C-alpha positions in Angstrom: 105.0 12.8 58.1 103.8 15.8 60.9 102.0 18.0 57.9 100.1 14.4 57.4 99.0 14.8 60.8 98.1 17.6 61.0 96.0 17.3 58.0 94.2 14.4 59.9 93.8 16.3 62.8 92.4 19.1 61.3 90.3 17.1 59.0 92.0 19.1 55.6 92.8 15.2 54.3 89.4 14.8 53.4 89.3 17.4 50.9 89.2 16.2 47.4 90.6 17.3 44.1 88.8 16.2 40.6 91.8 14.4 38.4 92.1 15.2 35.3 91.6 12.2 32.9 95.1 12.2 31.7 96.2 11.1 35.2 93.4 8.7 35.6 96.3 5.4 35.3 97.8 6.8 37.8 94.9 6.6 40.8 94.2 2.9 42.5 91.1 2.8 41.3 92.3 2.0 37.9 93.4 -1.3 39.2 89.5 -2.5 40.0 87.9 -1.6 36.7 86.8 -4.5 34.8 88.0 -3.6 31.5 87.6 -6.7 30.2 83.7 -5.4 30.0 84.5 -2.1 28.5 84.2 -0.2 31.4 86.2 3.1 32.0 86.8 6.1 34.2 84.8 9.1 33.5 84.8 11.1 36.6 87.1 11.0 39.5 87.5 12.6 42.9 90.3 11.8 45.3 91.3 13.4 49.0 94.2 12.0 50.8 92.2 9.2 52.0 89.7 8.1 49.8 88.9 8.0 45.6 85.6 8.7 44.3 85.7 7.0 40.6 82.7 7.0 38.7 82.6 4.7 35.6 80.2 4.0 32.9 79.2 0.6 34.8 79.4 1.8 38.7 80.9 3.7 41.4 84.5 2.4 42.7 85.1 3.7 46.2 88.6 3.4 47.2 88.0 3.8 51.5 91.2 4.8 53.4 91.3 4.6 57.1 93.3 7.5 57.4 95.9 9.9 55.5 98.8 8.2 57.5 97.6 4.3 56.8 98.4 2.5 53.2 95.2 0.9 54.2 92.6 0.5 51.6 89.0 -0.9 51.2 87.3 -1.1 47.8 83.7 -1.1 47.5 81.7 -1.3 44.0 78.1 0.3 43.6 76.7 -1.1 40.3 74.0 1.5 38.8 72.2 -1.5 37.6 71.8 -2.6 40.8 72.5 0.4 43.5 69.9 3.4 42.7 71.1 6.9 42.6 68.9 9.5 44.5 69.3 12.8 46.5 71.9 14.3 45.0 72.6 17.9 45.8 75.8 20.3 45.7 76.3 22.5 49.0 78.3 25.6 47.8 80.9 27.6 49.9 80.4 30.1 52.1 83.3 32.9 52.2 86.1 31.2 54.7 84.7 27.5 53.6 87.7 25.6 51.9 85.5 23.2 50.2 82.1 22.5 48.5 80.3 19.3 49.0 78.8 16.5 46.5 75.6 14.6 48.5 73.8 11.7 47.1 73.3 7.7 48.4 73.4 5.1 45.8 71.7 2.1 47.3 71.7 1.9 51.2 74.6 4.2 50.9 75.3 7.7 51.9 77.5 9.9 50.2 79.0 13.2 51.2 82.9 14.2 49.8 84.2 17.3 50.1 85.8 18.9 47.1 88.1 22.3 46.8 85.7 25.2 45.9 88.3 26.1 42.9 86.2 23.1 40.8 82.5 24.1 41.5 82.4 24.1 37.5 83.7 20.2 37.3 81.5 19.1 39.9 78.0 20.8 38.6 79.1 18.1 35.4 79.1 14.9 37.3 76.0 16.7 39.8 74.0 16.5 36.1 75.2 13.1 35.1 74.4 11.7 38.6 71.0 13.0 38.0 70.7 11.8 34.6 71.6 8.5 35.6 68.6 8.3 38.2 66.0 9.7 36.1 67.0 6.7 34.0 67.2 4.2 36.9 63.1 5.6 37.7 62.4 5.1 34.2 63.5 1.4 34.1 61.8 0.9 37.4 58.5 1.6 36.3 58.8 -0.3 32.9 60.2 -3.4 35.1 56.5 -3.0 37.1 54.7 -2.9 33.8 55.8 -6.1 32.9 55.2 -7.9 36.1 51.7 -6.3 35.6 51.1 -7.2 32.2 52.3 -11.0 33.0 49.7 -11.3 35.8 47.1 -10.1 33.4 48.1 -12.8 30.9 48.0 -15.2 33.8 44.7 -14.3 34.3 43.9 -15.5 31.0 45.1 -19.1 31.2 43.3 -21.8 33.4 45.0 -24.3 34.8 44.7 -27.6 33.2 44.4 -25.7 29.9 46.1 -27.6 27.3 48.2 -30.5 27.3 52.0 -30.3 29.3 54.2 -30.4 26.3 52.1 -27.0 25.1 51.8 -25.7 28.7 55.9 -26.0 29.1 56.7 -24.8 25.9 54.2 -21.3 26.6 55.6 -20.5 30.1 59.2 -21.2 28.6 58.8 -18.9 26.1 57.0 -16.5 28.4 59.5 -16.7 30.7 62.4 -15.9 28.3 60.5 -12.9 27.1 60.1 -12.0 30.8 63.5 -12.3 31.4 64.6 -10.3 28.5 62.9 -7.1 29.1 63.3 -7.5 33.1 66.9 -7.8 33.0 68.1 -6.1 29.4 65.6 -3.6 28.2 64.8 -2.0 31.1 67.6 -2.1 33.3 70.3 0.0 31.8 74.2 -1.2 32.8 76.4 0.9 30.5 75.7 4.8 31.6 78.3 6.4 28.9 76.2 8.1 26.9 75.0 10.1 29.9 78.5 10.6 31.1 79.5 12.0 27.3 76.4 14.3 27.6 77.4 16.0 31.0 81.3 15.8 31.7 83.4 18.2 29.8 86.9 17.6 32.0 
């Protein structure tokens, strides 16, 4: 108990380790996976207080109040709805005990301290996050192009042209195609391929 309190006071409890794939079933985040949708863990950082679980669908943050409390809050950030940006690694100095992985996802800023012996493994998640960010940017541009194309198409029609049934039919067909383009083709939800390419632990 005193060791835990001392670690909390010194901030050492916030320094995480990278959990091996064989131990993913032993972490708290495993209980919050959407197994029914094929979600699986690809990378996990665990400290005394927190877990940062990177899955093919999103980031699950098991947020602990302190190293000596069992209270946890679960936050979820789906890649389809939260853009990843500003990814960086701050390497350790000579006397530092840790390195930092920094990034934003949506409106939330993360700065995760990890023991410096895990630098090589941390480079993998750095690359994966950059890869996801690049794809998200492409999807965002493609969705913008789809809406511009819709505006251009709308300009070709005059209100009142054709009978109501034909207009409604065309509208529904156009709406279905636009939803398919924006919500399916240009909003990637599963980033398994990115993780499989870069994660080697």
